[in-house]
C-alpha angles and dihedrals in degrees: 000000000000119000108269093152094125094059107025114109128224108260114254098211096177092057093042094050101039092095089061092053094250117183124213133191125238091275093053096256115148112249108173145301097269105297117042094182094053090045091055090053090047091053093050090048119031095001131231149202121275124195108219107200090153090071123083137193134224115198118208115192135170146080090285097040096111095045091046094053091042088061094047108040134069092233128056121252105171090087095038114125125220087242095063139060126209138197117233137169129223110213136189118236089273091059095253117141118252091177145343114228135200099216122209125183113212096176138345090282102026126081138170122210113198121198142124111323092220090067100048103092093055094041094053091049092049095048091048088059088068099045095087106150096346115125093240136125122199124198137175094239095181096109089057100045134067120202127199133173121217137187136174111345087013089068090055089050091051090052091051092047099044103021094236146062128193117247118213133028113292096015123131134203126192124210109182107301093345123092125192122198125198107219096178120212132124109312093028112249131209128193115210120201113188134171114261092239090058101044099090093057093039093049091050090051094047095049092052088068104031142025123259111236139183118288086232086077089063090050090050093052092047090051092049089050089055094239114156125215134194118225129183091266093053100039110130091009103103139049111222094253091054089065093040092247093146090053093061099044101270099119132056117197093193105047099089135240130353131150109297093010094129092056093046093047093046091054090048095053096039093059141251114356119245090235127050138171116258135181115247135186133193130185125255118277101062133090122273102245122229127231108282095026116133127256104218138202118233090264092054100259117141114253097174148307135284115246097184135340141180141179105261131191093278104024140304119341118192150163116226137175109235135170106266088233087071095055093107098036117130097190102069122127129207122189090349094306133100110273129217130191122257120203116246119225092245133051117263114206114235128196117253087237136004088253089062093059114110114235115229123235 
């Protein structure tokens, strides 16, 4: 993806999506394409294409880009190939997550970090504090990049539009200035990162072969995949293990130092953390909680915090960090409704007893 940052326009999603009857809220956030419920069912069945304007991109370029990121992130990047993507956390010195990135390597000295757009301004400023004499340039690349999620027929449409599709979870293919990441899951998900100047033609090509659907469908699939996210409300709230980041490849315990590494390593070697991320569901009729909202017991005591949540086909589906002692509780409430546990697609280690759980700093 060559540097066109001086000429690339900011993407006007409302204008681009008007032809597909997109609906936006008062703040300009994309809601759906007329029927969110039907679009969720479409995604889980035939699949679809989801614009993802809530995601943003940091571009890190320079001779020292790999070494710089190696010293900042919880996962190694110096040995990362251009054909793979990785998850990595950025922590504060206390080991608390400031962000979780999807890391792409475009070239030996060129990386993209994908995360929530609302965090980018602060993240770029923070990372620049550590540049010092490193030959590295950091840029909020969001105005110059367009991100879409695809599943099912959307994958076929991507193949027709770009001529290629990555095979295998975590793999990446590059077609000109467009990158496609295979995120795996069921149904299989693909993340498309295109240059802003190409998105109009690419979007037209994609929607000829698949239906545009609500971005909430992407959130639903990420929740079902057990993938954590850090939002503005939860920045600096969680240690990586509390959101299961090490269980899905986002932490290396052998890569060397990074901010917060001592805290993360100490928790790893002391044993199972006292708080872990669990899947939760609640029936229709309640509010969809926001990141950072409390999960409560029936008597109003706090049992944990919401990581991410969405209105699913049959009610609220969420990921939440709870004390492991609450893992068998039947009296939890989410968004004002009784909450049940949903199994995550990977095993989560539990202590043999509550006394064995390691307390976090």
